[in-house]
C-alpha positions in Angstrom: 9.5 8.5 -17.2 6.0 8.6 -16.1 2.1 8.3 -17.0 -0.1 10.3 -15.8 -3.6 9.8 -16.7 -6.8 10.0 -14.2 -9.3 7.2 -13.9 -12.6 7.9 -12.0 -12.2 11.4 -10.8 -8.0 10.6 -9.2 -4.6 10.9 -10.5 -3.0 7.6 -11.2 0.9 7.9 -11.7 2.3 5.4 -13.7 5.9 4.9 -13.3 7.0 3.0 -16.6 8.7 -0.1 -16.4 12.3 1.2 -15.4 15.4 -0.4 -14.9 16.6 -1.3 -11.1 19.9 0.2 -11.8 17.8 4.1 -12.6 17.2 6.1 -9.7 13.8 6.4 -8.0 12.2 3.4 -9.8 12.8 1.2 -6.4 10.2 1.3 -4.0 11.9 3.0 -0.9 12.8 0.0 1.9 11.8 0.6 5.3 11.1 -1.6 8.3 8.4 -1.1 10.2 6.8 -2.9 13.5 3.5 -4.2 13.2 0.5 -4.3 15.6 1.2 -7.2 16.6 4.5 -6.3 17.7 6.4 -8.1 14.8 8.4 -6.3 12.5 8.1 -6.7 8.6 11.0 -5.0 6.0 10.1 -4.2 2.9 13.0 -5.1 1.2 12.3 -9.1 2.5 9.4 -9.2 0.5 11.2 -8.9 -2.9 10.2 -11.3 -5.2 6.5 -10.9 -3.6 3.7 -8.5 -5.4 3.2 -6.0 -2.7 0.0 -3.8 -1.9 0.9 -0.9 0.1 -1.9 1.4 1.7 -1.0 4.2 4.2 -4.5 5.5 5.8 -5.6 7.1 9.2 -8.8 5.8 11.7 -10.0 9.3 11.0 -9.8 8.8 7.4 -13.5 8.2 6.6 -12.6 6.7 2.9 -9.8 5.2 4.3 -12.8 2.6 6.0 -14.8 2.7 2.7 -12.0 1.0 0.5 -10.7 -1.3 3.2 -13.3 -4.5 2.3 -11.9 -3.5 -1.7 -8.9 -4.4 -0.6 -9.5 -7.1 2.0 -11.8 -8.5 -1.0 -8.2 -8.5 -3.2 -6.0 -9.5 -0.3 -8.2 -12.9 0.0 -8.5 -13.4 -4.0 -4.7 -12.9 -4.4 -2.9 -14.0 -1.9 -2.6 -17.4 -3.0 -0.7 -15.9 -6.0 2.0 -14.3 -2.8 0.4 -11.1 -3.0 1.7 -8.9 0.4 -0.7 -6.5 1.3 0.9 -4.3 3.8 -1.2 -1.7 5.8 1.0 1.7 7.4 -1.2 3.4 9.8 -0.2 7.1 10.1 1.1 6.2 13.8 2.1 9.7 14.6 -1.2 11.3 14.2 -2.9 8.7 15.7 -4.2 7.1 19.5 -3.2 3.8 19.5 -6.7 2.3 20.7 -8.3 3.8 17.7 -6.1 2.2 15.2 -6.9 -1.8 17.4 -10.7 -0.5 17.3 -10.4 0.0 13.7 -8.2 -3.0 12.9 -10.6 -5.2 14.9 -14.0 -3.8 13.6 -13.0 -4.2 10.2 -11.2 -7.6 11.1 -7.5 -6.8 8.6 -6.8 -10.5 7.6 -3.2 -8.8 6.5 -0.4 -7.3 8.7 -0.8 -3.5 10.2 2.6 -1.7 10.4 2.7 1.3 12.8 4.9 4.3 11.1 5.3 5.3 14.6 7.7 8.5 13.5 6.3 9.7 10.1 9.5 8.2 8.4 7.8 6.3 6.0 4.9 8.6 5.0 7.6 11.0 4.2 10.2 8.5 2.3 7.2 8.2 0.0 6.2 11.9 0.1 2.7 11.0 1.2 0.1 14.0 0.6 -2.9 12.5 2.2 -4.4 9.6 2.7 -5.5 6.9 1.7 -2.7 6.1 -0.6 -2.3 3.0 -2.2 1.2 1.7 -3.7 1.4 -1.0 -6.1 5.0 -2.7 -5.9 6.1 -5.2 -8.2 7.8 -8.7 -7.4 11.7 -6.9 -8.1 10.7 -3.8 -5.6 9.7 -1.2 -8.6 6.9 1.3 -7.8 4.7 0.2 -10.3 1.3 2.3 -9.6 0.7 4.9 -7.0 -3.4 5.5 -6.5 -3.7 8.9 -4.6 -7.1 9.3 -3.2 -9.5 6.7 -2.5 -9.4 3.6 -4.6 -11.9 1.8 -6.2 -11.8 -1.6 -7.1 -11.0 -1.5 -11.1 -8.3 0.8 -9.9 -7.3 -2.2 -7.7 -7.3 -4.4 -10.7 -5.2 -2.4 -12.6 -2.7 -1.9 -9.9 -2.5 -5.6 -9.4 -2.6 -6.4 -13.0 0.8 -4.3 -12.8 2.9 -6.4 -10.3 0.8 -9.7 -10.4 2.6 -12.6 -12.6 0.8 -13.0 -15.5 -0.8 -16.7 -16.0 
């Protein structure tokens, strides 16, 4: 079951709390190389809340939202939050990606979707898009378009353990 809501002019799609046995409730797994040359596999992060952000250097709203994403990471990384910035590398020049990451000093892993497979497996309709995944690997919230501080907080409230 999905709930649709509009917050700040953005379509917010929330997947209701589903059993992990039901179809389409678990986030599609992937393994991607990072800009630093390591690899990250989403399923290896089970037990951690995960905030995926799909972005591109040519996307002005992507640049604009990064400071809020960095602030959320800085505030919640101690709560085991993992932020993964997935670049649409199949539509980019690597020097632009490196420059973007250096200029904004991204403190979290930058993953390179070099063939667009992860973008396709998530049914991406555009960038930026943010996906909030709980500790069991279930997608709880998808924000299509630029994300605000308020919507980041809503997404984090869905995936972070209550204290």
